[in-house]
N, C-alpha and C positions, 0 to 999 in steps of 0.2 A: 797889803793883805797877804803878801807872799809868805808861805811857810817853808822852812828848809827841809822838813822831814818829808820823806817820800811814802805815800800810802802803801800799805802792805796788808794782804789778807791774813798774815800770820801774827800780827801784833797790833797794838793800838796805833792810831794814826791821827795826824793833824793836817787839815787841808783848808784852803780858802773856801771852796764850795763843794758841798756834797749833794749829788743828784741821786735820788732814790727811785729805782724802777728803770729797767733796761728794755722797756717796750718802745713803741713809736715815740711817745712823748719824751722819754728820757734820752733817747738817742738824738732827737731833735734839739732838746735843751743843751746837750753836750756840744753839738755842732755850733749852735748860736753862741754859746759861751766862749768857745775857743776862737771863734771868728771875730768877736768883738773885744774879748778880754784875753788875749793870748798870754798875758803876763800872770794870769791866775792859775793856781794849781787846783785841780778838781779831781773828784773821784765819782765814778758812776757805779752804783752797787745794785744788786738784785738778789733776792732770796732763792731764786731758781738756779738750776745748773746750766740753763741755756737762755740766751737773750730772746726777746720777742714778745714777752708779756702775754697778752690774749692769744696771740698766734702760736705761742708755744704751749699754752695751757690746753686749748681746745684741740682735740684729736679726733673728733667724730667724723663720720663719712661725709664728704662733700664740703667740708669747711672751706670758706672762701670769703673774699671781701664782700661786704654788703653795700658797697658804693664803688664807683669807678676808681681804678688805681692811679690814674693821672692826678686825682685830687687827694687820694690817700697817701701816695708816695711823697717824698720830700721835694720841695721846690729846688733845692740845691743839688739833687742827685737824680737826673732824669730816669724815668722808667722806660726801658727799651724792650720790654717783653712784648709778646704777641698780643695778649688779651688785655681788655680793659677791666673785666671782672676776673680776679686772679685767685687761684687756689692757695690754700694756706701754706703749703710747702714752698711755693714760689715766693710768697711774702717773706718767709724766714730766710730764704736764700738772698733776697734783696737786702734785708736788714744786715745780714752777715757781710755782704759786699760793702754796704755803707760804712760800717764801723771799721772795716779794714782799710778802705780807700781813704777815709778822712782821719785815720790814726786815732780814732776814738777807742779802739781796742786796747791801746796802751794805758787807758785810764779805767778800764772795765774790770770789776771784781764781782764774779758770780758767787753763789752759795753764801751770800752775806745777807742775813735776814735782820732787818731793822725792827726793833720793838718799841723804842721810846726815844724822845728827843726833849731835852730840857734846856731852856735858855737861861743863861746867867747874865743878869743885868750888870753885875760888877765887872765881869770879864768881856761882855758883849760877844759871847760865843755860845754855840750850841754844843752840848754833850749828847752824843747819839749812842744809845745802847743797842748792840746787835750781837748776833752769834755768827761765827764763821766756823763751819764744820762742826757745829755743836758746842764750840768753845765761846765763852763770853768775851766780847771785845767792846771797846769804846772808840768812837771817832769824834774828834773835836773839829768843828767847822764854824767858820764865821757866818756862812750863809747856807741855807738848806733849800733845795728845790724838790718838792714831792711830785713825782711822776708815776703814781701808783694806780692810775685808773680810777674807776668809781664803783667797783663792785668787789665783793668778797671772793677771793680765789679758793678759799677753803670750804665755804658753806653756801651753796646755792639756795635760792628760795625754796622753801618746803611748804606747799599749800596745806599739809596735814591731812592727806587722804586717809580715810578710814580703811582698815582691813589689809594694809600692805603685807602684813605677815601671813595672811591667808593665801596670797597669790602663789600659785604653784610654779610659775615661770621665772624668768630673769628680769629683774628691775634695774634700769640703767638711767643715770642722769648724764646728759651730754658733757657736762663739765668734768666728768670722770669716766670717760669712755674706755671700756676694757679692750686692750689690744687684740685679745684672742676671741672676741665675740663674733661668731658666725651667724649670719642672718639668712643665707640662701635657703629657700624652701620653708622658712619659718614665718609664722604670723606675727607681725610687729605692729603694735599700737603706739603711735606717737601722740602724747598729750600736749596740746599747745597749738597756737596759731601765729606765733611770732616768727622772727627771722630764722631762728634755729630750726623750728619745725618745718618751715618752708624750704629750708636747705636739706634737711634730713630726708624728707619724704621721697623726692626723686632719687636721691643717692642710694637709699636703701632699696628702692624698687629696682634700680639698675643692678644691684647686687643679688637680685633674685628673691627678695623678701616679698611677702604678701602684706602690704602696708595699709593700715587704717589710721587716718589722722582724726583724732578726737578733739574737737574744739568747743569751748564754752561760748566764745564770742568770735565772730568772723573778723578777718583782717582784710585790708586792701592789699592786693598783690599786683605789681606792675612788671610786665615782661620787658627785659632789656637785652640787647645783643651783647655777647661776650666781647666781640671786636668793636672798635670805634673806627669806622671807615674814614671819618674826617681826620682823626688823629693819625691814622695810617698814611693818608695823603700828605699831611703836614710833615711827617717824618721822611717821606720821599723827597720833599722839596727843601726842607730846612735842616740846619744842624740839630743834633739831638737836644741840646739845651733849649733852643728856640722853639722847637716842635713841642717839647714837653710843656713849656710855659704857655704856648698857644692852647694846647689841649686842656691844660689845667684851667685857664681863664674861661674857655668855652664851656667846660663842664660845670664849673662853679656858677657861671651865669645861668645855665640851664636848670641846675638843681635849685638855685635860689628862686628862679622864675617859677618853677613847678610849685614850690612851697607858697610863694606869694599868690599865685592863681588859686591854689587850693584853699587858702585862707579867705580870699576875697570872693571867690565864686565856687563855693563848696558843692552846690547841686550840679553845676556843669562838670566839675571834676569827677564827682561821683558817677555821673553818666558815662564819661569817657572811660573810667576804670572798669565799669560794668561791661561796656562794649568790648574792651580788651580781654576781659575774663571770658566772655562768651566766645570770642574768636579763638581764644586759646584752648578752651575745654570742648567747644563744639556743642554746648548744651546750655540753653537759656534757663531751663528748669533747675539744673545743678547750681548755676550761679545765683539764681533767686533764693535758693535754699541755703547755700553755704557761703556766699560772698556778698552779704548785705549787712555790713556793720551798723550798729546803732549810733555811730558817731561820724563826724565829717572827716574827709581826708586830711591827714596830718594833725588831727587831734592826737593820734598816735602815729608812730613812724610807719611809713610805707614799707612793705616787704618787696624785695627784688627777686625775680625769677629769671636767671640768665637764659636767654634763648627760649624762654617760656617752659623750662624743664618741669616746673611744678604742674603747670596746666597739662603738659604732655603726658605726665605720669597718670593723671586722672583720666585723660581722654583715651589712653591706650589700655587702661584697665590694670596697670601695675599698682595703683593706689586708689583708695576711696576715702570719702569724708563722712564723718558723723558729727552733727552739731547737737549738743545737749550738755546737761550738767551731770557730773560723775557723782553717784551716791557713795560708792565704795569699791574697793578691790574685792574680787571673789576668786576662788581657786582657778577658774578658767579664764579670767581676764578682768574686765571692768563692767560694773553694772551702773546704768544711768538711772536718773530719778524717774524716767518714764517707763522703766522696767526693761528696756533693751539691754542686752549683754554683748559687749564687744569681746570676742574670744581672741586670746593672744598667747603666744609663747614667750614673747619679749615685750615689755612695756618701757617706753622711753619717756621720762618726765621732762619734757622741754618746757618747763613752767616758769622760767625766768630767772633773773639774777637777784642777788641780795645786795642792795646798795651799801657800800662802805667807802667813805671818803678818807683820803690820806692813808690808805692801806691798813687801817686799823691801828696805826702807830699812835701811841699815847704822847701827845704834845703838851708840854707844860712850860710855864713862865716862872722861874724861881721856885719850882716845885709845885706851883698851883696849876691844876689841869685846865686846859683850854677846851671849852665846850664849843665846837665849831658851829652848832646850830644857833648859838647866841652871837655870832660874829657877822659883820657885814663885809662882803667881798669888794675888793678894789680891782676893778676892771677884769673880773673873773680870774685873777691870778695871785692875789694876796688876801690875807685875812685881817680885818680891822683889829688893831691893837696887838698884833703879833709881829715883832720885829724880825727882819732878815730871814723871812720864810716866804716862799712862793710855792705855787702848785700849778699843774697843767691839767685841764680837762678839755674835752672836745665838744663840738656841737652835737645835738641830737637830730638835727635836720640837714646835716651836711657832713662830709667826710671829717673824721676826727682831726686829721692833721691840719686842716684849714684853720682851726682855732688854736691847736697846740703850738703851731709855728708862730702864730701871732703873739701868743703869750710868751713863748721862748725868746722872741726878739725883744719884747718889752722887758723881760727879766734881765736879759743881757745888757740892755740900755741902762737899767737901774743899777746893775752891778758896776758898769763903767763909771757912772757918776759917783757911786759909793767910794770907789778907789780914787778917782780924780779929785773929789772934793775933800777927802780926808775925813769924811763922816764916820762915826763909830757904828751907827746903824741907821736904818730907815724903817719907819713903821707907818702903815696906813692909819689915818685918824678921821673916822667918820664924824660928821657934825651931829649935833643932838637932834636937829629938826629934819630928819631925812624923809619923813612921811611914810606911806605904806610900803611894806616890803613883801617879797615872796621868795620861794625857794630858788636856789641858784639854777637848777635844771627843772624847768616847769613844763610838764607835759602830762597828759592823761594816761600814758602807758603805765601798766600796773606796777612795774618795779620802781618807777619814779614816784608815782602817787603814794606808794606805801612808805617811801622814805622822805616825803616832803618835810616832815617835822624834824628830820635829822640833818638837813642840809643847811649850810651857811645861807644867809639872806642876801638879796640884792634888790635894787630899785629899778625904776625906768629911766633914771637920770645918771649920766656919766659924771664922775668916774666910778660910781657905785653900781653900775649896771653891767651885765653880760647878756646882750640881746641875741636871740636866735636869728640874727641878721648879719651875715658876714660883711656886707658892704658898709653898714652903719658902724659896726664894731671896728672894722679896719680903718675907716676914716677917722674915728675918734682916737683909737688906741695908738695908731702909728704917728699921730700928731700930739700925743698926750703931753701936757704941761706937767712935769714931774714935781712941781711945787703945789699942784692942785690935788689935795687929798693925802699927800705924803709928808711926814715930818722927818727931817734929816737932823739927827742929833750930832751936834758939834760940827756941822758942815761949814766949810770955809769958802765954798764957791757955789755958784748956782749954774754950773755948766750943764747944758742939756744936750 
């Protein structure tokens, strides 16, 4: 698979492997590729000017990890920072450190926007169309790994609120936060009840804003400490790598256990979360009015409040909550369907993401477009019928990296066999009698439910499953028989 040409951002390139997206997944895939296949030439590209993906895109106040960083960080590069819940700028610093330490930076090309990828059956290669600094370029690659996340970076979800042009104040979406926006002394209404809103409300209150959170449907909010005292103790007793692995295993087990208990004993978990919210806010009446979701815990993702900062903002009076349906924007703010008006100088529409798989890149086979919603996923990492192409997505009930690293190791293993066997290509081949299928990411959260019909399909049976269960996935994926579900064209060996 080795190509003699060296990738360059100033001209067309030919590589063994092209990784698209320099966020957590792309960096993870690059490390696992060079770990298992050091003989392969690869290129890691991203359309942005700085690596980090989500963590570079979002610049709103308070941006932080929504899960502990021992599980969000890479298992091969220990997290040595103080906190377990980590601010966005610290995450970017960590990613910069990783690409430098492991020499991934040598393969990194930013400001390279990929638009389309077409597979040639005759050549057994992908031709990838992109722009570099506004100039059209092509990259020829034998294998492509899409690490583009799962939402649209350019277009967030728009609920279509009426009257936005009538609003006399400033309208902001968290995905495009203005650097010069001042909130001190201003009335700020935050629309939404998800992780972004739960993060923004206390951060804006700390900056002197008078904050009102306007939610249509309540969410479950769980207070967690920023520090992990057990991990801190382990780091005093063990080497950095061993301490990180211990903390990662502990937190993975706890998060998995929380999810399992929530699914099996929803009423008990609902009661525990209610007690926690009452303890945090100091008001049973407020919790009964604004923290009573019409669904069970983990039907949608739990929101995390580090050190209970969200509850504290409500308790101390820096923020308040309003639950109701928005009828329209009016000059002075928001009018609800019950006639109430929430006055605001700034309205922040934390209304969710717009799902977009494969980064919106047009994928085709010999010029025929691939409709991802019509494909079946192989172990959550490849699309049925699409050769030499893989992707990485994370869990929705656990840290993203837990799944992306599993997929990256599987992809590296597939690439190793592709080289060693002399195969031209590998393609997942789903059987005709798969039975019922569902969307790859199946949860009631609004942004996922809206996109259910756009997602690749999966089943409950491996290798055509991606379960929201790390231990089941890990047991099956790490021991996967690479002849089960994969067709190796012109393979001369069955090395696994």
